[in-house]
N, C-alpha and C positions, 0 to 999 in steps of 0.2 A: 041773701038766704042765710038762715041760721040753722045750725045743726044742734040738736039736743043730745046731751050725753046720756039722757035717760031713755031715749028711744033709739033702737037700732036704725042705722042709716042704710038705705038701699041704693046701690049704684048700678046703673044699667048702661052698657055700651051697645049700640045697635048698628051693625053694619058699618063701622067706622073705618075710614081709609085716610091715610096721610101720605102725601108724596112730596119730595123735595126735587123739583124739576121732574125728571123722568124716573128717579129712583123711588121705589116703593119702600116706605118705612113700615107702615102697617096697612094691611089690605083686608077689607071685609071682616073686621074683628067684631064679634058679638060676645058679650060677657055680662054676667049678672053676679054682683057681689053683695052678700047679705051678712057676712061675718064681721065681727068687730075689728079684727086685725087680719091683714093679709100681707104676703110678701111676694115680690116679683124677682125671679132669678133668671139669668140667661147670659149668653155670651156677649162680649163687647159688640155694640152695633146692632143688637137684636130688637131695639125699640122700647126698652124699659123706660128710659127718660122721656121719650115721646109719649108713651102711655100715661105717665104721671102728669105731663104737661097738658094733655087733653082732659084729664080728670080735673085739673085745677082751672081749666078754661083759659090757659095761656097759649095753647096751640090750636090753630084753626083746623078743622077737618075738611078734607076734600069731599067726602061723602059721609053720611050717617049722622048719628047724634049721641050725646051723652046726657043721661038723666040722673039727677041725684034727688031722691025722694020724689020722683015724678016731675021735677022741674028741669027743663033743658038748660044745661050749663052755658051754652053759647048765647042764649037769650038774656042771661044775667050780665053779660059783658065781662069785664075784668075785675069786678068787685070780688075780693077774697071771700071765701066761705068762712064764717065765724063759728066758733064753738062756744 
């Protein structure tokens, strides 16, 4: 998947959940990002790194899906997104 710097990228997370064993890291998260730059802030252990890992396709979801410009990240495997 190639991301064009000339066209805004749309990221959608739909009902995403990530669990480590019985511990809930993210549960039923839905989010739409259309901005060029965003930041994630929060306490230690609040799921920021897990969120970035699911956006990059490095973390499997227990439920839900992640779409970048309408393409499901999990379907692309672990190929990095190119700019």
